[in-house]
C-alpha positions in Angstrom: 32.0 39.1 47.2 35.9 41.5 45.5 37.5 37.7 45.0 33.7 36.8 43.5 33.5 39.5 40.8 36.8 38.7 40.4 36.5 35.1 39.1 32.6 36.4 37.2 35.4 39.0 35.6 37.1 37.0 33.8 34.6 34.5 32.8 33.6 37.4 30.9 36.6 37.7 29.1 37.3 34.3 28.2 33.6 34.3 27.2 34.3 37.1 25.0 37.8 36.0 23.9 36.1 32.7 23.0 32.9 34.9 21.0 35.7 36.9 18.9 38.1 34.0 17.8 34.1 32.5 16.3 33.3 35.1 14.9 36.8 34.9 13.4 36.1 31.9 12.0 32.8 31.9 11.1 34.5 35.4 8.6 37.1 33.2 7.4 34.3 30.5 6.7 32.5 32.8 5.0 35.0 34.4 2.9 36.3 30.3 1.9 32.8 29.6 0.9 32.1 33.2 -1.3 35.2 32.4 -3.2 34.6 28.4 -3.9 31.6 29.9 -5.1 32.7 32.2 -7.2 35.3 29.7 -8.5 32.6 27.6 -9.2 30.3 30.2 -11.2 33.5 31.3 -13.2 34.2 27.3 -14.3 30.2 26.8 -15.8 30.4 30.5 -17.3 33.8 30.1 -18.8 
């Protein structure tokens, strides 16, 4: 029973790490998109 619980904890930890990585990538992508949008906007107005 203890072993199964330990494995479950490991899975949870891995999923949390995966989620953090995805969250970081998503925020990076949003940041890049925002910068690209601002550059395009400057070109159109400038």
